[in-house]
VOKEGU-286402 format. One line per field, with one value per residue (C-alpha): residue in three letters; x, y, z. Coordinates in pm, whole numbers, plus 50000, padded with zeros to 5 digits. Layout:
code = (ALA | ...)
c1 = (X | ...)
c2 = (Y | ...)
c3 = (Z | ...)
***
This chain:
code = (MET | ALA | SER | THR | ILE | GLY | TYR | GLN | VAL | ALA | PHE | ALA | PRO | PHE | ILE | GLY | ILE | GLY | ILE | GLY | VAL | TYR | LEU | ASP | SER | ARG | PHE | GLY | THR | LEU | PRO | TYR | LEU | THR | ILE | ILE | PHE | LEU | ILE | LEU | GLY | ILE | PHE | ALA | GLY | ALA | ARG | ASN | TYR | TYR | ARG | PHE | ALA | LYS | GLN | GLN | GLN | GLU | GLU | GLY | LYS | ASP | ARG | LYS | LYS | GLU)
c1 = (50000 | 50276 | 50458 | 50151 | 50091 | 50411 | 50288 | 49948 | 50098 | 50346 | 50113 | 49807 | 49954 | 50072 | 49727 | 49586 | 49833 | 49744 | 49373 | 49435 | 49656 | 49403 | 49114 | 49320 | 49407 | 49046 | 48900 | 49196 | 49223 | 49594 | 49719 | 49413 | 49270 | 49617 | 49684 | 49342 | 49381 | 49739 | 49614 | 49334 | 49590 | 49808 | 49507 | 49409 | 49759 | 49759 | 49415 | 49533 | 49834 | 49619 | 49376 | 49665 | 49829 | 49498 | 49439 | 49789 | 49738 | 49409 | 49569 | 49848 | 49596 | 49416 | 49744 | 49823 | 49486 | 49552)
c2 = (50000 | 50245 | 50193 | 50270 | 50606 | 50738 | 50642 | 50794 | 51123 | 51132 | 51030 | 51235 | 51563 | 51386 | 51246 | 51595 | 51739 | 51467 | 51538 | 51913 | 51889 | 51666 | 51900 | 52206 | 52053 | 51958 | 52299 | 52525 | 52678 | 52615 | 52650 | 52719 | 52371 | 52222 | 52453 | 52385 | 52008 | 52024 | 52199 | 51945 | 51665 | 51817 | 51842 | 51482 | 51360 | 51558 | 51424 | 51066 | 51127 | 51286 | 50994 | 50747 | 50936 | 50959 | 50585 | 50505 | 50729 | 50559 | 50216 | 50329 | 50438 | 50104 | 49917 | 50118 | 50029 | 49657)
c3 = (50000 | 50090 | 49762 | 49553 | 49720 | 49563 | 49219 | 49283 | 49399 | 49110 | 48829 | 48921 | 48784 | 48468 | 48409 | 48461 | 48210 | 47959 | 47988 | 47968 | 47660 | 47488 | 47562 | 47466 | 47131 | 47079 | 47166 | 47077 | 47423 | 47485 | 47771 | 47987 | 48026 | 48068 | 48363 | 48515 | 48490 | 48617 | 48929 | 48964 | 48929 | 49200 | 49431 | 49351 | 49437 | 49760 | 49847 | 49792 | 50014 | 50286 | 50283 | 50305 | 50592 | 50779 | 50733 | 50861 | 51161 | 51248 | 51215 | 51447 | 51709 | 51681 | 51738 | 52049 | 52201 | 52169)
***
């Protein structure tokens, strides 16, 4: 689980850039959609990391109770 979080955080912005570039080329709005989807990708990666860290913290609390 811990090894996949690195990939999720790293690839989320690249996926956002890919979607943005595709949509920009389709609609001729370069670079606006690329920037928007890059920011969304960064937020998605950060959200994945936050959820992982929160889950690990909760599991750590559960272990201390036992």
